[in-house]
C-alpha positions in Angstrom: -2.1 30.3 28.8 -0.2 33.0 26.8 3.4 33.3 26.1 5.4 34.5 29.0 7.3 36.7 26.9 6.3 40.8 25.9 7.8 42.9 23.5 7.9 46.7 22.7 5.4 47.2 20.0 3.2 44.4 20.2 0.0 46.2 20.7 0.8 48.2 17.3 1.2 45.4 15.2 -1.3 45.3 12.2 -3.5 42.1 11.3 -4.9 40.6 8.5 -7.2 37.8 9.8 -9.3 34.7 8.8 -7.8 34.5 5.3 -9.4 31.2 3.7 -6.6 28.9 2.2 -8.7 25.9 1.6 -12.1 24.6 1.9 -12.8 20.4 3.0 -15.4 18.4 4.0 -17.1 21.4 4.5 -15.1 23.1 6.7 -12.7 26.5 5.5 -9.1 26.4 7.1 -7.5 29.8 8.0 -4.8 32.2 8.9 -3.6 34.8 10.4 -1.0 37.5 9.2 0.9 39.5 11.9 2.7 42.5 9.6 5.9 44.1 10.7 6.0 47.9 10.4 8.9 47.8 8.3 8.2 49.5 5.0 10.1 47.0 3.2 7.8 44.6 3.8 8.7 42.1 1.0 12.1 41.8 1.8 11.9 40.8 5.2 11.6 37.1 6.3 8.1 35.7 6.9 7.6 32.8 10.0 5.0 30.4 9.7 3.9 28.9 13.1 2.9 25.2 13.2 0.6 24.4 16.1 0.4 20.8 17.7 -2.4 18.6 18.1 -5.4 19.9 19.9 -9.5 19.5 20.1 -9.7 23.6 19.9 -11.2 24.2 16.5 -9.4 27.6 15.6 -5.7 26.9 17.6 -4.5 30.4 15.7 -6.9 32.2 18.0 -5.6 30.6 21.0 -3.7 33.6 22.8 -0.6 31.9 22.9 -0.6 32.1 19.4 -1.7 35.2 18.9 1.2 36.4 21.4 3.9 34.7 19.1 2.6 36.6 16.0 2.5 40.0 17.3 6.1 39.2 19.5 7.4 37.9 15.9 6.3 41.2 14.1 7.2 43.3 16.5 10.5 41.9 16.0 10.7 42.6 12.6 9.5 39.3 10.8 6.4 39.1 9.2 4.4 36.4 11.3 1.7 33.8 9.7 -0.5 31.2 12.1 -2.4 29.3 10.4 -5.2 26.0 11.3 -4.3 22.5 10.3 -5.0 18.9 10.9 -1.9 17.2 11.6 -3.7 14.1 12.2 -6.3 13.8 9.9 -5.1 15.2 6.9 -1.3 16.4 7.6 -1.7 17.4 3.5 -3.2 20.8 5.0 0.5 22.0 6.0 1.8 21.6 2.1 -1.4 23.6 0.8 -1.0 25.7 3.2 2.5 26.6 1.8 1.3 26.4 -1.7 -1.8 28.5 -1.1 1.1 31.7 0.4 3.5 31.0 -2.6 0.8 31.4 -5.4 -1.0 34.5 -3.6 2.0 35.9 -2.2 2.0 39.8 -4.0 -1.5 39.8 -2.6 -0.4 38.7 0.7 2.5 40.8 0.9 4.5 38.1 1.8 8.4 37.4 1.1 8.3 33.7 0.3 11.8 33.4 -0.9 12.8 33.3 3.0 10.2 31.3 4.5 10.7 30.1 8.1 8.8 27.8 10.6 8.6 27.7 14.2 7.3 24.0 15.4 5.8 23.1 18.7 4.9 19.6 20.0 3.5 16.9 17.9 3.0 20.1 15.0 7.3 18.9 14.7 7.0 15.0 13.5 3.8 16.0 11.4 4.8 19.4 9.9 8.6 19.7 9.3 8.4 16.1 7.8 5.8 17.5 5.1 7.3 21.0 4.6 10.6 19.2 3.9 9.2 17.1 1.6 8.3 20.0 -0.6 11.2 22.0 -0.2 12.1 23.9 -3.6 15.2 26.2 -1.5 12.6 28.5 0.1 12.6 27.0 3.6 15.4 29.1 5.2 15.0 28.1 9.1 13.2 25.7 10.9 13.1 25.7 14.6 11.4 22.9 17.3 9.8 23.6 20.4 9.3 20.5 22.5 8.8 18.1 19.9 9.9 14.9 17.9 11.7 15.3 14.4 10.6 12.3 12.2 13.6 10.4 11.7 12.6 9.9 7.9 13.3 13.2 7.0 17.2 12.6 6.8 16.9 10.6 3.7 14.6 13.4 1.8 17.0 16.6 2.9 19.2 17.8 -0.1 22.2 18.9 0.6 22.3 21.6 -1.4 19.2 23.0 0.3 19.7 22.6 3.9 17.8 24.7 5.9 19.0 25.7 9.3 17.5 24.0 12.2 17.3 25.4 16.4 15.7 22.7 17.9 14.7 23.2 21.7 13.6 20.7 24.2 12.1 21.0 28.0 14.6 19.0 30.4 10.9 17.8 32.3 9.0 17.2 29.5 6.8 14.0 30.0 5.4 14.1 26.6 8.8 13.7 24.3 11.5 13.1 26.3 14.6 15.5 26.2 16.6 13.5 24.0 14.4 12.5 21.2 16.1 14.0 18.7 19.8 13.0 19.3 19.7 10.5 16.6 18.5 13.2 14.5 20.6 16.4 15.6 24.2 13.7 14.8 22.6 12.9 11.5 21.9 16.3 10.4 25.1 17.6 11.3 27.3 14.2 9.5 25.4 16.3 6.8 26.8 19.1 7.1 23.3 21.0 8.2 23.6 24.1 10.5 21.7 23.2 13.6 22.2 24.4 16.9 20.3 22.9 20.7 19.2 24.5 23.8 18.1 22.7 26.4 15.8 24.5 29.0 16.9 23.1 32.5 13.9 23.4 34.3 11.7 23.0 31.1 8.1 21.3 31.2 6.0 20.2 28.0 4.9 23.9 27.0 7.6 25.6 28.6 6.7 29.1 27.0 3.4 29.3 28.1 4.0 27.5 31.7 7.7 27.8 33.0 7.8 31.6 34.4 11.3 32.9 34.7 14.6 34.2 33.3 16.0 31.0 31.2 12.3 30.8 29.0 12.4 34.5 28.1 16.2 34.0 27.2 15.5 31.4 24.9 12.5 33.0 23.3 15.2 35.9 22.5 17.5 33.2 21.5 15.2 32.3 19.4 14.2 35.2 17.5 18.0 35.6 17.1 18.2 32.7 15.9 15.2 33.7 13.2 17.3 37.2 12.4 21.1 35.9 10.9 
């Protein structure tokens, strides 16, 4: 399973692997950084990928997420891919964010412009948890084929609204393509800048399973959205 999109420069991306951000229950949770070749490394945006549920022990090492990291780095971002336990310990994501904020100098990451790209079940749990700790550092949130917890409408601070891009697959059999309609309406009523894209042929995991021009264009539009 791999990303159905490539970009020049992916093979030259430098990585820093297996950084431990948390030790819990005898296990160590780790993340990888994919660095842009931009010399002004502290000035460029950071993009963190939030994976969904899986029985795979180290999802950050799955080819799909490695390719996402390389594509984003080749597109001018510093990309971070981390392991966490959405159902068993959703606090992991808050610990991860606090770790990169407290260690950003050593990690060479811009923490004043952090963006999140969330997938599948990582959306509902992950986005809610990062919104709960947002102190203005979140710039944009991208949602791929997942349902946003509608309760975050109550905790979004109007003065620190992140921008949203929500992408759903019309043929998704895990999350209905219209499952975020309520959130979209309410967030826009709050003044949130929000874009919505429907993949007309998209299944769940379309970035890995639906090869074609529609998928490639959506990924390109995602990169453009993060670049604005």
